[in-house]
Residue frames relative to the residue before (quaternion, step in Angstrom):
aa qw qx qy qz dx dy dz
X 1.0000 0.0000 0.0000 0.0000 0.00 0.00 0.00
X 0.0536 -0.8265 0.5603 0.0145 3.63 -0.67 0.98
X 0.4028 -0.6612 0.5682 0.2788 3.55 -1.25 0.40
X 0.1589 0.7714 -0.5996 0.1421 3.55 -0.77 1.14
X 0.8176 -0.1424 0.0603 0.5547 3.58 -0.32 1.29
X 0.6091 -0.5920 0.3290 0.4127 3.62 1.01 0.87
X 0.5469 0.5603 -0.4511 0.4284 3.51 0.91 0.99
X 0.4556 -0.6491 0.5258 0.3074 3.58 -1.11 0.66
X 0.0661 -0.7856 0.6144 0.0297 3.65 -0.81 0.94
X 0.2670 -0.7679 0.5643 0.1434 3.55 -0.85 0.97
X 0.4045 -0.7365 0.4946 0.2220 3.50 -0.84 1.10
X 0.7449 -0.4254 0.2684 0.4384 3.64 -1.27 0.20
X 0.6826 0.4910 -0.3096 0.4440 3.61 0.96 -0.82
X 0.7069 0.4501 -0.2530 0.4833 3.59 1.22 -0.42
X 0.4791 0.6915 -0.4453 0.3067 3.61 1.16 -0.15
X 0.6142 0.5769 -0.3482 0.4106 3.58 1.15 -0.60
X 0.6347 0.5283 -0.3140 0.4685 3.51 1.30 -0.22
X 0.3091 0.8007 -0.4805 0.1803 3.63 1.29 0.13
X 0.6942 0.4733 -0.2676 0.4716 3.58 0.80 -1.11
X 0.6276 0.5207 -0.3244 0.4793 3.60 1.01 -0.93
X 0.6771 0.5035 -0.3175 0.4327 3.63 0.79 -0.92
X 0.5956 0.5620 -0.3513 0.4539 3.62 1.08 -0.68
X 0.7066 0.4614 -0.2554 0.4718 3.52 1.02 -0.96
X 0.6334 0.4942 -0.3743 0.4631 3.63 0.95 -0.62
X 0.6670 0.4614 -0.3470 0.4709 3.63 0.91 -0.67
X 0.6056 0.5209 -0.3802 0.4662 3.64 0.98 -0.50
X 0.6501 0.5114 -0.3368 0.4498 3.65 0.84 -0.79
X 0.6883 0.4967 -0.2976 0.4370 3.55 0.87 -0.94
X 0.7114 0.4319 -0.2294 0.5047 3.59 1.00 -0.88
X 0.7224 0.4942 -0.2795 0.3946 3.58 0.78 -1.02
X 0.4963 0.6894 -0.3966 0.3481 3.48 1.25 -0.35
X 0.7862 0.2809 -0.0951 0.5421 3.46 1.07 -1.00
X 0.7400 0.3601 -0.1806 0.5385 3.62 1.25 -0.40
X 0.2607 -0.8117 0.4967 0.1626 3.62 -0.07 1.16
X 0.6029 0.5917 -0.3491 0.4056 3.60 1.23 -0.36
X 0.5300 0.6138 -0.3932 0.4333 3.58 1.30 -0.31
X 0.2558 -0.7944 0.5393 0.1128 3.55 -0.69 1.13
X 0.5442 -0.6059 0.4585 0.3557 3.59 -1.10 0.64
X 0.5526 -0.6178 0.4342 0.3528 3.56 -1.08 0.70
X 0.5487 -0.6518 0.4459 0.2741 3.52 -1.25 0.57
X 0.5635 0.6023 -0.3677 0.4296 3.60 1.31 -0.34
X 0.6873 -0.4836 0.3509 0.4130 3.54 -1.33 0.19
X 0.4752 -0.6841 0.4879 0.2609 3.49 -1.11 0.71
X 0.2141 -0.7873 0.5692 0.1018 3.68 -0.48 1.21
X 0.1291 -0.8583 0.4920 0.0678 3.59 0.56 1.22
X 0.6895 0.4725 -0.3154 0.4494 3.58 0.79 -1.03
X 0.6708 0.4689 -0.3472 0.4578 3.69 0.86 -0.57
X 0.6004 0.5223 -0.3906 0.4628 3.63 1.00 -0.47
X 0.6360 0.5241 -0.3259 0.4633 3.56 1.01 -0.79
X 0.6511 0.5296 -0.3003 0.4534 3.59 1.02 -0.89
X 0.6663 0.4966 -0.2897 0.4749 3.51 1.11 -0.66
X 0.5039 -0.6713 0.4007 0.3672 3.53 1.33 -0.21
X 0.6585 0.5101 -0.3442 0.4334 3.70 1.12 0.12
X 0.2582 0.7618 -0.5397 0.2484 3.61 1.07 0.60
X 0.6830 0.4817 -0.3449 0.4272 3.69 0.72 -0.79
X 0.6525 0.4821 -0.3266 0.4849 3.60 1.11 -0.67
X 0.5983 0.5593 -0.3667 0.4413 3.59 1.06 -0.61
X 0.5912 0.5700 -0.3480 0.4522 3.52 1.15 -0.75
X 0.6812 0.5127 -0.2756 0.4441 3.52 0.86 -1.05
X 0.6853 0.4798 -0.2993 0.4590 3.59 0.88 -0.86
X 0.6954 0.4488 -0.2945 0.4778 3.56 0.88 -0.85
X 0.6124 0.5562 -0.3541 0.4361 3.58 1.00 -0.70
X 0.6568 0.5214 -0.3043 0.4519 3.58 0.99 -0.95
X 0.7094 0.4137 -0.2678 0.5038 3.67 1.17 -0.40
X 0.4683 -0.6818 0.4335 0.3576 3.57 1.31 0.12
X 0.3660 0.7352 -0.4795 0.3091 3.59 1.12 0.59
X 0.4334 -0.7447 0.4441 0.2457 3.60 -0.57 1.16
X 0.5535 0.6278 -0.3814 0.3925 3.53 1.22 -0.44
X 0.4626 0.6840 -0.4217 0.3746 3.60 1.29 -0.26
X 0.6015 0.6010 -0.3590 0.3849 3.58 1.10 -0.71
X 0.5792 0.5977 -0.3684 0.4142 3.62 1.16 -0.43
X 0.7590 0.3789 -0.1744 0.4999 3.48 1.23 -0.59
X 0.4101 0.7592 -0.4371 0.2539 3.53 1.38 -0.19
X 0.6555 0.5148 -0.3556 0.4230 3.63 0.79 -0.89
X 0.6614 0.5285 -0.3152 0.4289 3.59 0.99 -0.84
X 0.6166 0.5310 -0.3026 0.4962 3.55 1.14 -0.82
X 0.6913 0.4993 -0.2931 0.4323 3.56 0.78 -1.05
X 0.6538 0.5317 -0.2856 0.4564 3.54 1.05 -0.93
X 0.6641 0.4928 -0.2923 0.4803 3.53 1.01 -0.92
X 0.6464 0.5156 -0.3497 0.4405 3.62 0.92 -0.73
X 0.6684 0.5007 -0.3088 0.4551 3.60 0.85 -0.93
X 0.6712 0.4881 -0.3064 0.4662 3.60 0.87 -0.96
X 0.6914 0.4801 -0.3134 0.4396 3.68 0.80 -0.95
X 0.6369 0.5239 -0.3398 0.4521 3.57 0.97 -0.83
X 0.6621 0.5060 -0.3074 0.4593 3.56 0.96 -0.85
X 0.6364 0.5317 -0.3129 0.4630 3.55 1.04 -0.83
X 0.6508 0.5037 -0.3304 0.4622 3.65 0.90 -0.95
X 0.6482 0.5451 -0.3154 0.4280 3.55 0.92 -0.97
X 0.7199 0.4302 -0.2426 0.4876 3.56 0.98 -0.74
X 0.7016 0.4697 -0.2842 0.4543 3.62 0.95 -0.75
X 0.5652 0.6202 -0.3890 0.3803 3.56 1.05 -0.64
X 0.6558 0.4781 -0.3330 0.4801 3.71 0.80 -0.69
X 0.6228 0.5166 -0.3430 0.4770 3.60 1.06 -0.76
X 0.6386 0.5280 -0.3184 0.4606 3.55 0.91 -0.76
X 0.6679 0.4940 -0.2860 0.4775 3.56 1.01 -0.86
X 0.6407 0.5322 -0.3161 0.4542 3.54 1.05 -0.82
X 0.6529 0.4981 -0.3168 0.4747 3.58 0.95 -0.80
X 0.6624 0.5186 -0.3079 0.4444 3.57 1.05 -0.87
X 0.6137 0.5603 -0.3385 0.4415 3.54 1.17 -0.57
X 0.6821 0.4344 -0.2538 0.5307 3.56 1.35 -0.44
X 0.5797 -0.6091 0.3760 0.3894 3.59 1.24 0.27
X 0.5327 0.5870 -0.4332 0.4289 3.65 1.19 0.38
X 0.1829 -0.7852 0.5798 0.1177 3.56 -0.82 0.90
X 0.1663 -0.7959 0.5767 0.0801 3.55 -0.40 1.25
X 0.2050 -0.7848 0.5745 0.1092 3.60 -0.65 1.02
X 0.3176 -0.7583 0.5396 0.1816 3.57 -0.64 1.10
X 0.0939 -0.8304 0.5489 -0.0173 3.57 -0.56 1.18
X 0.8146 0.3085 -0.2201 0.4391 3.54 -1.46 0.11
X 0.8863 -0.0422 0.0076 0.4610 3.60 -1.09 -0.71
X 0.6561 0.5126 -0.3093 0.4595 3.55 0.97 -0.95
X 0.6615 0.5036 -0.3172 0.4562 3.60 0.89 -0.83
X 0.6180 0.5399 -0.3442 0.4562 3.61 1.07 -0.79
X 0.6935 0.4949 -0.2896 0.4361 3.58 0.82 -0.95
X 0.7183 0.4528 -0.2686 0.4548 3.55 0.89 -0.80
X 0.6640 0.4679 -0.3148 0.4910 3.52 1.19 -0.45
X 0.8157 0.3251 -0.1305 0.4604 3.60 0.89 -0.90
X 0.8233 0.0980 -0.0279 0.5583 3.56 1.20 -0.47
X 0.0729 0.8560 -0.5096 0.0466 3.56 0.78 0.95
X 0.6545 0.5052 -0.3084 0.4704 3.63 1.21 -0.49
X 0.7724 0.2304 -0.1104 0.5815 3.65 1.21 -0.30
X 0.0705 -0.8461 0.5277 0.0269 3.58 0.26 1.19
X 0.5719 0.6246 -0.3740 0.3781 3.63 1.26 -0.09
X 0.5489 0.6505 -0.4142 0.3226 3.61 1.12 -0.21
X 0.7648 0.2090 -0.1375 0.5937 3.62 1.21 -0.11
X 0.3055 -0.7399 0.5713 0.1813 3.62 -0.67 1.10
X 0.0263 -0.7810 0.6240 -0.0046 3.57 -1.15 0.75
X 0.3921 -0.7116 0.5402 0.2194 3.52 -1.12 0.76
X 0.8120 0.0179 0.0672 0.5795 3.52 1.11 -0.72
X 0.3915 -0.6437 0.5813 0.3073 3.57 -1.33 -0.01
X 0.2448 -0.7746 0.5715 0.1157 3.52 -0.99 0.92
X 0.0735 -0.8143 0.5753 -0.0230 3.54 -0.62 1.20
X 0.1862 -0.7779 0.5939 0.0866 3.59 -0.63 1.06
X 0.0553 -0.7838 0.6184 0.0126 3.59 -0.82 1.09
X 0.4703 -0.6766 0.4451 0.3506 3.58 1.14 -0.44
X 0.6457 -0.5549 0.3607 0.3808 3.64 -1.14 0.46
X 0.6516 0.5553 -0.3419 0.3875 3.63 0.94 -0.83
X 0.7840 0.2998 -0.1475 0.5231 3.60 1.00 -0.82
X 0.3636 0.7836 -0.4538 0.2187 3.56 1.22 0.04
X 0.6967 0.4927 -0.2611 0.4514 3.53 0.76 -1.15
X 0.6395 0.5032 -0.3128 0.4899 3.57 1.09 -0.81
X 0.6504 0.4955 -0.3200 0.4786 3.66 0.87 -0.92
X 0.6577 0.5046 -0.3382 0.4456 3.63 0.81 -0.82
X 0.6818 0.4843 -0.2967 0.4610 3.55 0.90 -0.83
X 0.6069 0.5476 -0.3469 0.4599 3.62 1.12 -0.69
X 0.7209 0.4479 -0.2533 0.4642 3.58 0.84 -0.97
X 0.6068 0.5437 -0.3488 0.4632 3.55 1.14 -0.57
X 0.6223 0.5301 -0.3136 0.4831 3.55 1.07 -0.77
X 0.7011 0.4661 -0.2624 0.4715 3.57 1.06 -0.76
X 0.6842 -0.5187 0.2889 0.4236 3.61 1.20 0.16
X 0.4950 0.6221 -0.4571 0.3988 3.65 1.20 0.02
X 0.1517 -0.7943 0.5858 0.0551 3.57 -0.99 0.83
X 0.5292 -0.6036 0.4874 0.3436 3.56 -1.20 0.60
X 0.5701 -0.5812 0.4721 0.3381 3.50 -1.25 0.68
X 0.7642 0.1212 -0.0705 0.6296 3.55 1.05 -0.81
X 0.3690 -0.7691 0.4628 0.2413 3.63 -0.47 1.09
X 0.6346 0.5251 -0.3771 0.4236 3.60 1.05 -0.46
X 0.2840 -0.7328 0.5911 0.1817 3.55 -0.97 0.93
X 0.0725 -0.8008 0.5945 0.0060 3.63 -0.25 1.32
X 0.6779 -0.4729 0.3635 0.4297 3.47 -1.39 0.20
X 0.6458 0.5217 -0.3506 0.4334 3.63 0.87 -0.82
X 0.6425 0.5167 -0.3512 0.4437 3.62 0.99 -0.64
X 0.6322 0.5439 -0.3374 0.4366 3.56 1.15 -0.55
X 0.7476 0.3512 -0.2126 0.5221 3.57 1.09 -0.57
X 0.4744 0.6638 -0.4403 0.3747 3.64 1.28 -0.10
X 0.5714 -0.6053 0.4113 0.3713 3.62 -1.01 0.65
X 0.8398 0.0701 -0.0087 0.5383 3.63 0.87 -0.66
X 0.2546 -0.7303 0.6135 0.1593 3.57 -1.31 0.41
X 0.3975 -0.7390 0.5135 0.1791 3.50 -0.85 1.13
X 0.0264 -0.7781 0.6276 -0.0005 3.59 -0.93 0.99
X 0.2200 -0.7698 0.5944 0.0762 3.55 -1.14 0.86
X 0.0428 0.7473 -0.6630 -0.0123 3.51 -1.34 0.53
X 0.2823 -0.7603 0.5630 0.1590 3.62 -1.06 0.68
X 0.3817 -0.7180 0.5295 0.2417 3.61 -1.02 0.75
X 0.7671 -0.4039 0.2345 0.4398 3.53 -1.27 0.05
X 0.6997 0.4498 -0.2570 0.4920 3.52 1.22 -0.55
X 0.5847 -0.6109 0.3485 0.4043 3.60 1.31 0.10
X 0.4685 0.6615 -0.4526 0.3716 3.61 1.21 0.08
X 0.3362 -0.7828 0.4990 0.1585 3.59 -0.79 1.08
X 0.1086 -0.7740 0.6217 0.0510 3.53 -1.01 0.85
X 0.2422 -0.8062 0.5351 0.0704 3.48 -1.04 0.97
X 0.1147 -0.7425 0.6566 0.0669 3.56 -1.12 0.79
X 0.1557 -0.7026 0.6777 0.1514 3.58 -1.07 0.74
X 0.1570 -0.7903 0.5886 0.0656 3.59 -0.46 1.21
X 0.2091 -0.8249 0.5226 0.0522 3.53 -0.46 1.31
X 0.1928 -0.7083 0.6648 0.1385 3.56 -1.08 0.86
X 0.7951 0.0973 -0.0344 0.5977 3.61 1.05 -0.75
X 0.3941 -0.6956 0.5415 0.2599 3.53 -1.38 0.06
X 0.7412 0.1176 -0.1671 0.6394 3.57 1.32 0.40
X 0.7174 -0.3981 0.2835 0.4965 3.57 -1.21 0.12
X 0.6092 -0.6556 0.2775 0.3494 3.58 -0.77 1.03
X 0.6478 0.4982 -0.4115 0.4035 3.68 0.85 -0.42
X 0.6834 0.4484 -0.2820 0.5024 3.56 1.28 -0.36
X 0.8771 0.0845 -0.0379 0.4712 3.51 -1.21 0.75
X 0.1611 0.8253 -0.5288 0.1148 3.61 1.07 0.81
X 0.6753 0.5187 -0.3105 0.4226 3.64 1.11 -0.43
X 0.5130 0.6984 -0.4000 0.2985 3.60 1.28 -0.38
X 0.6430 0.5272 -0.3872 0.3983 3.67 0.70 -0.76
X 0.6505 0.5191 -0.3286 0.4466 3.59 0.94 -0.82
X 0.6382 0.5461 -0.3004 0.4519 3.51 1.07 -0.89
X 0.6831 0.4922 -0.2786 0.4621 3.54 0.89 -1.00
X 0.6585 0.5233 -0.2971 0.4520 3.59 1.00 -0.90
X 0.6647 0.5255 -0.2903 0.4448 3.56 1.04 -0.98
X 0.7643 0.3520 -0.1805 0.5092 3.59 1.01 -0.74
X 0.3709 0.7423 -0.4832 0.2792 3.66 1.17 0.21
X 0.2479 -0.7568 0.5899 0.1339 3.55 -1.29 0.49
X 0.3871 -0.7140 0.5381 0.2255 3.51 -1.10 0.77
X 0.1040 0.7750 -0.6152 0.1008 3.58 -0.97 0.91
X 0.8528 0.0003 -0.0433 0.5204 3.54 -0.73 1.17
X 0.7068 -0.4265 0.2855 0.4868 3.62 1.01 0.49
X 0.6996 0.4074 -0.2954 0.5073 3.63 1.17 -0.17
X 0.3630 -0.6968 0.5714 0.2368 3.56 -1.20 0.58
X 0.0565 -0.8193 0.5703 -0.0165 3.54 -0.67 1.11
X 0.5542 -0.5845 0.4461 0.3901 3.70 -1.07 0.45
X 0.6160 -0.5187 0.4519 0.3838 3.48 -1.27 0.47
X 0.6545 -0.5278 0.3676 0.3974 3.55 -1.21 0.40
X 0.6521 0.5140 -0.3161 0.4590 3.58 1.07 -0.78
X 0.6780 0.4582 -0.3024 0.4888 3.58 0.97 -0.80
X 0.5771 0.5685 -0.3958 0.4324 3.63 1.04 -0.58
X 0.6323 0.5352 -0.3135 0.4643 3.63 1.00 -0.80
X 0.6984 0.4607 -0.2787 0.4714 3.58 0.95 -0.91
X 0.6122 0.5477 -0.3527 0.4482 3.57 1.11 -0.60
X 0.5898 0.5507 -0.3404 0.4826 3.55 1.10 -0.72
X 0.6775 0.5106 -0.2875 0.4446 3.54 0.78 -0.99
X 0.6716 0.4828 -0.2893 0.4819 3.62 0.94 -0.85
X 0.6463 0.5148 -0.3375 0.4510 3.55 0.96 -0.82
X 0.6597 0.5056 -0.3049 0.4649 3.59 0.91 -0.84
X 0.6623 0.5081 -0.3102 0.4549 3.57 0.97 -0.88
X 0.6315 0.5377 -0.3274 0.4527 3.58 1.07 -0.77
X 0.7223 0.3685 -0.2185 0.5429 3.60 1.21 -0.64
X 0.5074 -0.6735 0.4077 0.3504 3.60 1.14 0.46
X 0.6107 -0.6194 0.3249 0.3712 3.51 1.06 0.87
X 0.5535 0.6471 -0.3539 0.3868 3.59 1.27 0.46
X 0.3734 0.7055 -0.5186 0.3063 3.56 1.13 0.55
X 0.5957 -0.5066 0.4286 0.4525 3.59 -1.23 -0.07
X 0.7102 -0.5293 0.3068 0.3484 3.57 -1.30 -0.07
X 0.4104 0.7431 -0.4752 0.2311 3.57 1.23 0.01
X 0.7374 0.3892 -0.2892 0.4702 3.62 0.75 -0.84
X 0.5364 0.5747 -0.4185 0.4548 3.62 1.24 -0.20
X 0.6218 0.4919 -0.3368 0.5078 3.57 1.07 -0.67
X 0.6122 0.5348 -0.3642 0.4544 3.64 0.91 -0.72
X 0.6713 0.4991 -0.2913 0.4641 3.57 0.95 -0.96
X 0.6435 0.5222 -0.3218 0.4578 3.65 0.99 -0.83
X 0.6974 0.4704 -0.2648 0.4715 3.55 0.87 -1.00
X 0.6826 0.5094 -0.2901 0.4363 3.55 0.85 -0.89
X 0.6752 0.4984 -0.2749 0.4691 3.55 0.95 -0.94
X 0.6141 0.5703 -0.3593 0.4106 3.63 1.14 -0.63
X 0.6777 0.4547 -0.2888 0.5007 3.57 1.26 -0.38
X 0.5696 0.5416 -0.3839 0.4846 3.67 1.29 0.12
X 0.3303 -0.7353 0.5621 0.1849 3.54 -0.80 1.07
X 0.7378 -0.4212 0.2785 0.4480 3.56 -1.34 0.19
X 0.6906 0.4557 -0.3167 0.4639 3.63 0.79 -0.83
X 0.6233 0.5264 -0.3492 0.4609 3.56 1.09 -0.56
X 0.6310 0.5236 -0.3180 0.4759 3.57 1.12 -0.86
X 0.6213 0.5374 -0.3513 0.4492 3.58 1.00 -0.71
X 0.6221 0.5321 -0.3204 0.4766 3.61 1.14 -0.65
X 0.6155 0.5191 -0.3473 0.4806 3.54 1.08 -0.81
X 0.6905 0.4701 -0.3230 0.4447 3.68 0.76 -0.86
X 0.6248 0.5188 -0.3583 0.4605 3.61 1.06 -0.69
X 0.6534 0.4882 -0.3291 0.4759 3.62 0.96 -0.77
X 0.6276 0.5431 -0.3344 0.4464 3.60 0.99 -0.80
X 0.6807 0.4784 -0.2893 0.4734 3.54 0.97 -0.89
X 0.6610 0.5161 -0.3045 0.4517 3.60 0.98 -0.80
X 0.7020 0.4340 -0.2445 0.5089 3.55 1.13 -0.68
X 0.4293 -0.7040 0.4618 0.3267 3.64 1.17 -0.38
X 0.5788 0.5939 -0.4123 0.3771 3.63 0.96 0.61
X 0.2549 0.7883 -0.5329 0.1723 3.61 1.05 0.55
X 0.6294 0.5308 -0.3578 0.4405 3.62 0.94 -0.65
X 0.6341 0.5323 -0.3150 0.4640 3.57 0.99 -0.92
X 0.6718 0.4762 -0.2976 0.4831 3.59 0.91 -0.90
X 0.6439 0.5143 -0.3541 0.4422 3.60 0.94 -0.71
X 0.6532 0.5164 -0.3293 0.4452 3.60 0.90 -0.78
X 0.6709 0.4907 -0.2890 0.4750 3.54 0.91 -0.98
X 0.6825 0.4910 -0.2948 0.4541 3.61 0.82 -0.92
X 0.6059 0.5221 -0.3671 0.4748 3.60 1.08 -0.62
X 0.6908 0.4593 -0.3194 0.4581 3.65 0.75 -0.77
X 0.6363 0.5280 -0.3260 0.4583 3.57 1.07 -0.80
X 0.6723 0.4758 -0.3167 0.4705 3.63 0.92 -0.81
X 0.6470 0.5126 -0.3634 0.4320 3.61 0.92 -0.66
X 0.7461 0.3869 -0.2572 0.4769 3.64 0.80 -0.78
X 0.8306 0.2522 -0.0932 0.4877 3.59 0.85 -0.88
X 0.6555 0.4859 -0.3257 0.4776 3.67 1.18 -0.07
X 0.2478 -0.7323 0.6115 0.1686 3.50 -1.40 -0.01
X 0.6532 -0.5135 0.3576 0.4264 3.57 -1.19 0.49
X 0.8419 0.2087 -0.1777 0.4649 3.54 -0.85 1.11
X 0.5765 0.5637 -0.4133 0.4232 3.56 1.17 -0.11
X 0.7005 -0.5103 0.2785 0.4140 3.65 -1.17 0.47
X 0.6267 0.5417 -0.3525 0.4354 3.57 1.02 -0.71
X 0.6748 0.4805 -0.2908 0.4787 3.56 0.94 -0.87
X 0.6666 0.5172 -0.2987 0.4460 3.59 0.88 -0.93
X 0.6646 0.4893 -0.3014 0.4775 3.55 0.96 -0.79
X 0.6289 0.5088 -0.3460 0.4752 3.58 1.03 -0.75
X 0.6874 0.4814 -0.2988 0.4544 3.63 0.76 -0.84
X 0.6561 0.4944 -0.3215 0.4709 3.56 0.97 -0.77
X 0.6180 0.5409 -0.3335 0.4630 3.59 1.11 -0.60
X 0.6445 0.5075 -0.3233 0.4717 3.58 1.05 -0.79
X 0.6178 0.5465 -0.3581 0.4375 3.61 1.08 -0.58
X 0.5954 0.5703 -0.3686 0.4294 3.64 1.17 -0.35
X 0.7202 0.4580 -0.2427 0.4612 3.57 1.08 -0.62
X 0.5734 -0.5796 0.4501 0.3643 3.59 -1.19 0.48
X 0.6440 -0.5582 0.3548 0.3845 3.51 -1.24 0.51
X 0.6022 0.5479 -0.3819 0.4374 3.64 0.97 -0.64
X 0.6774 0.4872 -0.3043 0.4595 3.63 0.80 -0.96
X 0.6420 0.5130 -0.3278 0.4660 3.59 0.93 -0.86
X 0.6562 0.4904 -0.3324 0.4674 3.65 0.90 -0.84
X 0.6379 0.5202 -0.3289 0.4629 3.68 0.95 -0.73
X 0.6897 0.4782 -0.2885 0.4608 3.54 0.86 -0.98
X 0.6007 0.5640 -0.3481 0.4471 3.58 1.09 -0.70
X 0.6823 0.4402 -0.2855 0.5090 3.58 1.09 -0.61
X 0.7192 0.4645 -0.2691 0.4412 3.54 0.84 -0.86
X 0.7795 0.2756 -0.1168 0.5503 3.53 1.01 -0.84
X 0.0968 0.8030 -0.5716 0.1380 3.58 0.91 0.97
X 0.5524 -0.6156 0.4237 0.3692 3.66 -0.95 0.74
X 0.6286 0.5889 -0.3370 0.3801 3.60 0.88 -0.76
X 0.5346 0.6447 -0.3830 0.3896 3.55 1.31 -0.44
X 0.6388 0.5483 -0.3237 0.4319 3.51 1.14 -0.70
X 0.6750 0.4612 -0.2741 0.5064 3.59 1.14 -0.63
X 0.7309 0.4024 -0.2576 0.4874 3.67 0.87 -0.86
X 0.2169 -0.8070 0.5080 0.2087 3.54 1.22 -0.67
X 0.6263 0.4574 -0.3601 0.5186 3.51 1.17 0.78
X 0.0307 0.7717 -0.6341 0.0372 3.50 -1.22 0.54
X 0.5007 -0.6517 0.4606 0.3353 3.56 -0.99 0.69
X 0.6529 0.5044 -0.3106 0.4720 3.60 1.32 -0.20
X 0.4523 0.7371 -0.4249 0.2677 3.56 1.23 0.05
X 0.5988 0.5868 -0.3760 0.3946 3.61 1.09 -0.53
X 0.7263 -0.4616 0.3018 0.4103 3.54 -1.24 0.31
X 0.6694 0.4986 -0.2901 0.4682 3.56 0.98 -0.90
X 0.6790 0.4827 -0.2881 0.4722 3.64 0.83 -1.07
X 0.6883 0.4767 -0.3048 0.4540 3.60 0.82 -0.89
X 0.7346 0.4496 -0.2628 0.4349 3.61 0.74 -1.02
X 0.7966 0.3066 -0.1416 0.5014 3.56 0.96 -0.87
X 0.7076 0.3956 -0.2567 0.5262 3.59 1.25 -0.03
X 0.7718 0.3645 -0.2212 0.4717 3.57 0.45 -1.14
X 0.6726 0.5109 -0.3439 0.4103 3.60 0.80 -0.92
X 0.6726 0.5042 -0.3220 0.4356 3.65 0.78 -0.87
X 0.6804 0.4717 -0.2773 0.4876 3.56 1.13 -0.71
X 0.7006 0.4949 -0.2661 0.4398 3.56 1.03 -0.78
X 0.7537 0.3398 -0.1911 0.5292 3.56 1.02 -0.80
X 0.5072 -0.6965 0.4203 0.2844 3.58 -1.02 0.76
X 0.6943 0.4047 -0.2872 0.5213 3.55 1.22 0.09
X 0.1479 -0.8533 0.4850 0.1216 3.65 0.33 1.09
X 0.6146 0.5460 -0.3532 0.4465 3.56 1.05 -0.55
X 0.6318 0.5048 -0.3141 0.4972 3.55 1.06 -0.79
X 0.6278 0.5402 -0.3436 0.4426 3.59 0.99 -0.76
X 0.6795 0.4956 -0.2936 0.4544 3.51 0.91 -0.94
X 0.6086 0.5400 -0.3516 0.4630 3.55 1.12 -0.70
X 0.6334 0.5489 -0.3082 0.4501 3.54 1.04 -0.90
X 0.6722 0.4911 -0.2892 0.4726 3.51 1.01 -0.91
X 0.6165 0.5447 -0.3463 0.4509 3.62 1.00 -0.76
X 0.6850 0.4950 -0.2845 0.4525 3.54 0.99 -0.89
X 0.7541 0.4318 -0.2004 0.4524 3.55 0.85 -1.03
X 0.7276 0.5174 -0.2800 0.3529 3.54 0.63 -1.14
X 0.6766 0.5144 -0.3395 0.4028 3.73 0.58 -0.95
X 0.6703 0.4970 -0.3168 0.4509 3.59 0.93 -0.93
X 0.6873 0.5128 -0.2975 0.4196 3.53 0.92 -0.94
X 0.6369 0.5270 -0.3125 0.4680 3.44 1.12 -0.81
X 0.6334 0.5211 -0.3161 0.4768 3.62 1.09 -0.76
X 0.6416 0.5430 -0.3307 0.4292 3.57 0.99 -0.69
X 0.6380 0.5184 -0.3242 0.4681 3.51 1.14 -0.59
């Protein structure tokens, strides 16, 4: 992807995604705008599913009476049932924590659904609900949920789980279906962004009985999540980013950039925005323009590194040579975070112990 007169250019390796790109942009826009017509090219159903947006494709095509929606109906139905079951099990956990004076902030996919599609939880598949409680209340929240019957995915408490941003907890309903919570103490490895949980919790907003991060922090959380996974996740959180930022006006976006600069995550935001703009934006639209303006803030070396690490194709293949612990800790993190030395210190603290545990 190159910058040329403020237009997104697709390189030779990415030209094969032209039809798929037309459909991803249609899904992102047509969801809310019935006037957006489906592309005239072939429907790449399998690739939309691989990107994680098959359930939303069902909703968009169904609303237009398009028979091709049937190709995605099982994905939408499965996501609906799983998400409804998860909400039903997690809501009591949220209320229990609240009764102890702990405010769990619902982040990532769950926050996206409850903010943008509370009447149709099937438009985005989720494996779990992510609840942020922060480092100060984490041990207490963990104890409360454990007493209520939630169990760790791995019963052994290893060093890596002590410094990991989240611990996974499971619970089964009356029918034996398993529900998962990722209980977050941090949003990145603990030596990085130690101040962010408190900031997110302080500016969170209540909606429908749930506490959600502000729109500007939702965008930064997507950027951090993708950086932590070497920008090789599927496209679900990129769609979250595209939809969420479309509701932020220019002054609000300036506040996002100020926050990103203060926290040192401009590179992470740049990488995620570049991928989101490639899949869901178009030349000259706000998403693309903001992505390109963000690239212009970074030096050429960091832009070149992020172009390699956060290539748009990583969202489809869900693989990257940087995905391993070494590549992520010593490659992605120094490029994504504005404090490379701090990133390397975080890697030195986290990586050796985790590798030894394996």
